[in-house]
KOLFI-920063 format. One record per residue: residue number from 1; y, z, x of N, C-alpha, C in turn. Coordinates in Angstrom, 1 decimal. Layout:
N
<NUM <Y Z X> <Y Z X> <Y Z X>>;
...
This chain:
93
<1 <36.5 114.0 59.4> <36.8 113.2 60.6> <37.0 114.2 61.7>>;
<2 <36.3 114.0 62.8> <36.4 114.8 64.0> <37.1 114.0 65.1>>;
<3 <38.0 114.7 65.8> <38.8 114.0 66.9> <38.3 114.7 68.2>>;
<4 <37.9 113.9 69.1> <37.5 114.5 70.4> <38.4 113.9 71.5>>;
<5 <38.6 114.6 72.5> <39.5 114.1 73.6> <38.7 114.2 74.9>>;
<6 <38.8 113.2 75.8> <38.2 113.1 77.1> <39.2 112.6 78.1>>;
<7 <39.2 113.2 79.3> <40.0 112.8 80.4> <39.2 112.6 81.6>>;
<8 <39.6 111.6 82.4> <39.0 111.4 83.7> <40.1 110.9 84.6>>;
<9 <40.5 111.7 85.6> <41.6 111.4 86.4> <42.9 111.2 85.6>>;
<10 <43.6 110.1 85.8> <44.9 109.9 85.1> <44.7 109.3 83.7>>;
<11 <43.5 108.9 83.3> <43.3 108.2 82.1> <42.5 109.1 81.1>>;
<12 <42.8 108.9 79.8> <42.1 109.7 78.8> <42.1 109.0 77.5>>;
<13 <41.5 109.6 76.5> <41.4 109.0 75.1> <41.2 110.1 74.1>>;
<14 <41.6 109.8 72.9> <41.3 110.5 71.7> <40.4 109.6 70.9>>;
<15 <39.3 110.1 70.4> <38.4 109.3 69.6> <38.1 110.0 68.3>>;
<16 <38.2 109.2 67.2> <37.9 109.7 65.9> <36.5 109.4 65.5>>;
<17 <35.7 110.4 65.1> <34.3 110.2 64.8> <34.1 110.6 63.3>>;
<18 <33.3 109.8 62.6> <33.0 110.1 61.2> <31.5 110.1 61.2>>;
<19 <30.8 111.3 61.1> <29.4 111.3 61.2> <28.8 110.5 62.3>>;
<20 <29.3 110.7 63.5> <28.8 110.1 64.7> <29.2 108.6 64.9>>;
<21 <29.9 108.0 63.8> <30.4 106.7 63.9> <31.8 106.7 64.5>>;
<22 <32.1 105.8 65.4> <33.4 105.8 66.0> <34.4 105.1 65.0>>;
<23 <35.3 105.8 64.5> <36.3 105.3 63.5> <37.5 104.7 64.2>>;
<24 <37.8 105.2 65.4> <39.0 104.7 66.1> <39.1 105.4 67.4>>;
<25 <39.9 104.8 68.3> <40.2 105.3 69.6> <41.6 105.0 70.0>>;
<26 <42.2 106.0 70.7> <43.6 105.8 71.2> <43.5 106.2 72.7>>;
<27 <44.0 105.3 73.6> <43.9 105.6 75.0> <45.3 106.0 75.5>>;
<28 <45.3 106.7 76.6> <46.5 107.1 77.3> <46.3 107.2 78.8>>;
<29 <47.5 107.2 79.5> <47.5 107.3 80.9> <48.6 108.3 81.3>>;
<30 <48.3 109.2 82.3> <49.3 110.1 82.8> <50.2 109.4 83.7>>;
<31 <51.5 109.6 83.5> <52.6 109.1 84.4> <52.8 110.1 85.6>>;
<32 <52.9 111.3 85.2> <53.0 112.5 86.1> <52.6 113.7 85.3>>;
<33 <52.8 114.9 85.8> <52.4 116.1 85.2> <53.1 116.4 83.9>>;
<34 <54.2 115.7 83.6> <55.0 116.1 82.5> <55.0 115.0 81.4>>;
<35 <54.3 113.9 81.6> <54.4 112.8 80.6> <53.2 111.9 80.7>>;
<36 <52.7 111.5 79.5> <51.7 110.5 79.4> <52.1 109.4 78.4>>;
<37 <51.5 108.2 78.7> <51.8 107.0 77.9> <50.6 106.7 77.0>>;
<38 <50.9 106.6 75.7> <49.9 106.1 74.7> <49.9 104.5 74.9>>;
<39 <48.8 103.9 75.3> <48.9 102.5 75.6> <48.1 101.6 74.6>>;
<40 <47.2 102.2 73.8> <46.4 101.4 72.9> <45.8 102.3 71.8>>;
<41 <45.9 101.8 70.6> <45.2 102.4 69.5> <44.5 101.3 68.7>>;
<42 <43.2 101.6 68.4> <42.4 100.7 67.6> <41.6 101.5 66.6>>;
<43 <41.6 100.9 65.4> <40.8 101.5 64.3> <39.7 100.5 63.9>>;
<44 <38.5 100.9 63.8> <37.4 100.0 63.4> <37.6 99.5 61.9>>;
<45 <37.3 98.3 61.7> <37.6 97.6 60.4> <37.2 98.5 59.2>>;
<46 <36.0 99.1 59.2> <35.6 99.8 58.0> <36.3 101.1 57.8>>;
<47 <37.2 101.5 58.7> <38.0 102.7 58.6> <39.5 102.4 58.4>>;
<48 <39.9 101.1 58.4> <41.3 100.8 58.2> <41.8 101.3 56.9>>;
<49 <43.1 101.7 56.9> <43.7 102.2 55.7> <43.3 103.6 55.3>>;
<50 <42.6 104.3 56.2> <42.2 105.7 55.9> <42.9 106.8 56.7>>;
<51 <44.0 106.4 57.4> <44.8 107.3 58.1> <44.2 107.7 59.5>>;
<52 <43.2 107.0 60.0> <42.6 107.3 61.2> <43.6 107.2 62.4>>;
<53 <44.3 106.1 62.4> <45.3 105.9 63.5> <46.3 107.1 63.6>>;
<54 <46.8 107.5 62.4> <47.8 108.6 62.4> <47.1 109.9 62.9>>;
<55 <45.9 110.1 62.5> <45.2 111.3 62.9> <45.1 111.3 64.5>>;
<56 <44.8 110.2 65.1> <44.8 110.1 66.5> <46.1 110.4 67.2>>;
<57 <47.2 109.9 66.6> <48.5 110.1 67.2> <48.8 111.6 67.0>>;
<58 <48.5 112.2 65.9> <48.8 113.6 65.6> <48.0 114.5 66.6>>;
<59 <46.8 114.1 66.9> <46.0 114.9 67.9> <46.7 114.8 69.2>>;
<60 <47.3 113.7 69.6> <48.0 113.6 70.9> <49.3 114.5 70.8>>;
<61 <49.9 114.5 69.7> <51.1 115.3 69.5> <50.8 116.8 69.7>>;
<62 <49.7 117.2 69.0> <49.2 118.6 69.2> <48.9 119.0 70.6>>;
<63 <48.2 118.0 71.3> <47.9 118.2 72.7> <49.2 118.3 73.6>>;
<64 <50.1 117.5 73.3> <51.4 117.5 74.1> <52.1 118.8 73.9>>;
<65 <52.2 119.3 72.7> <52.8 120.5 72.4> <52.2 121.7 73.1>>;
<66 <50.8 121.7 73.1> <50.1 122.8 73.8> <50.3 122.8 75.3>>;
<67 <50.4 121.6 75.8> <50.6 121.4 77.3> <52.0 121.4 77.7>>;
<68 <52.9 121.4 76.7> <54.4 121.3 77.0> <54.7 120.0 77.8>>;
<69 <54.2 118.9 77.3> <54.5 117.6 78.0> <55.1 116.6 77.0>>;
<70 <55.5 115.5 77.4> <56.1 114.5 76.6> <55.2 113.2 76.5>>;
<71 <55.4 112.5 75.4> <54.6 111.3 75.2> <55.6 110.1 75.2>>;
<72 <55.2 109.0 75.8> <55.8 107.7 75.7> <54.9 106.8 75.0>>;
<73 <55.2 106.4 73.7> <54.3 105.5 73.0> <54.6 104.1 73.2>>;
<74 <53.9 103.5 74.1> <54.0 102.0 74.4> <53.2 101.2 73.4>>;
<75 <52.2 101.8 72.8> <51.4 101.1 71.8> <52.2 100.9 70.6>>;
<76 <52.3 99.7 70.0> <53.1 99.5 68.8> <52.8 100.4 67.6>>;
<77 <51.5 100.7 67.4> <51.2 101.5 66.3> <51.7 102.9 66.5>>;
<78 <51.4 103.5 67.7> <51.9 104.9 68.0> <53.4 104.9 67.9>>;
<79 <54.1 103.9 68.4> <55.5 103.9 68.3> <56.0 103.9 66.9>>;
<80 <55.3 103.2 66.0> <55.7 103.2 64.6> <55.5 104.6 63.9>>;
<81 <54.5 105.3 64.3> <54.2 106.6 63.8> <55.4 107.5 64.2>>;
<82 <55.8 107.5 65.5> <56.9 108.3 65.9> <58.2 108.0 65.2>>;
<83 <58.4 106.7 65.0> <59.7 106.3 64.3> <59.7 106.7 62.8>>;
<84 <58.6 106.8 62.2> <58.5 107.2 60.8> <58.4 108.7 60.5>>;
<85 <58.1 109.5 61.6> <57.9 110.9 61.4> <58.8 111.7 62.4>>;
<86 <60.0 112.1 61.9> <61.0 112.8 62.7> <60.4 114.1 63.2>>;
<87 <59.5 114.7 62.5> <59.1 116.1 62.9> <58.2 116.1 64.1>>;
<88 <57.8 114.9 64.6> <57.0 114.9 65.8> <57.8 114.4 67.0>>;
<89 <59.0 114.1 66.8> <59.8 113.5 67.9> <60.2 114.5 69.0>>;
<90 <59.9 115.8 68.8> <60.1 116.8 69.9> <59.3 116.5 71.1>>;
<91 <58.2 115.8 71.0> <57.4 115.4 72.2> <57.6 114.0 72.7>>;
<92 <58.5 113.4 72.1> <58.8 112.0 72.5> <59.6 111.9 73.8>>;
<93 <59.2 111.1 74.7> <59.9 110.9 76.0> <61.0 109.9 75.8>>;
């Protein structure tokens, strides 16, 4: 699984690709220079149950740590990953 990230202006996304097939996507929007909101996560049906969503959230966590910024998970799925994984709450806003 390959995770790519794209940004344009205040919006961006992390996309999971499996041999060029889109497995899932997680979108976000910057609130300011120190915080972004994860607003939507979707995993394509054929990839459900394979941990794609969590990989997308973890990519966002890695990105936040490198940029020294915080994440506000408004997406219910992302919020659940943060609640279940105490070790990533250092980037939680």
